[in-house]
C-alpha positions in Angstrom: -73.2 -66.0 -31.2 -69.7 -64.5 -31.3 -66.9 -66.9 -30.6 -63.3 -66.3 -29.3 -60.8 -67.9 -27.0 -62.9 -66.2 -24.2 -65.8 -68.6 -25.1 -66.3 -71.6 -22.9 -65.3 -75.0 -24.1 -69.0 -76.0 -24.0 -69.9 -73.1 -26.2 -67.2 -74.0 -28.7 -68.1 -77.7 -28.7 -71.8 -76.8 -29.3 -70.9 -75.2 -32.7 -69.7 -77.5 -35.5 -67.8 -74.6 -37.0 -66.1 -73.6 -33.8 -65.4 -77.2 -32.9 -63.7 -77.8 -36.3 -61.4 -74.8 -35.7 -60.4 -76.1 -32.2 -59.8 -79.6 -33.6 -57.7 -78.2 -36.5 -55.2 -76.7 -34.0 -55.7 -79.2 -31.2 -56.4 -82.6 -33.0 -58.7 -84.8 -31.1 -59.7 -82.1 -28.5 -63.4 -82.4 -29.1 -63.3 -86.2 -28.6 -60.9 -86.2 -25.6 -62.4 -88.2 -22.7 -61.8 -85.3 -20.3 -63.2 -82.5 -22.4 -66.3 -82.3 -20.2 -64.1 -81.4 -17.2 -63.1 -78.2 -19.0 -66.6 -77.5 -20.3 -67.3 -74.5 -18.1 -63.8 -73.0 -18.6 -62.9 -70.4 -21.2 -60.5 -71.7 -23.9 -58.0 -69.1 -22.8 -58.0 -70.5 -19.3 -57.5 -74.0 -20.5 -54.6 -72.8 -22.6 -53.0 -71.2 -19.5 -53.4 -74.4 -17.6 -51.8 -76.3 -20.5 -48.6 -74.3 -20.2 -46.2 -74.7 -23.1 -48.5 -77.2 -24.9 -50.4 -74.4 -26.6 -48.1 -71.6 -27.7 -49.5 -68.0 -27.8 -49.0 -67.9 -31.6 -51.4 -70.9 -32.0 -53.9 -69.4 -29.5 -53.9 -66.2 -31.5 -54.6 -68.1 -34.7 -57.5 -70.0 -33.1 -58.9 -66.7 -31.7 -58.7 -65.0 -35.1 -60.5 -67.9 -36.8 -63.2 -68.1 -34.1 -63.8 -64.4 -34.4 -64.3 -64.7 -38.1 -67.3 -67.0 -37.7 
């Protein structure tokens, strides 16, 4: 499966490699009590909802690493 920031949170959390990338940039994201609420949303959508908490530069880095899997 190909991963990117267009993948859903559930898809990313189901892959140990993808989950590790997300956690590297967003420490504790995979164990956050409300992660299930965002499960069906794309990571890009979650980032938009987070506003300034996730800068575009960081999102681009996450995307590049996910695509390299």
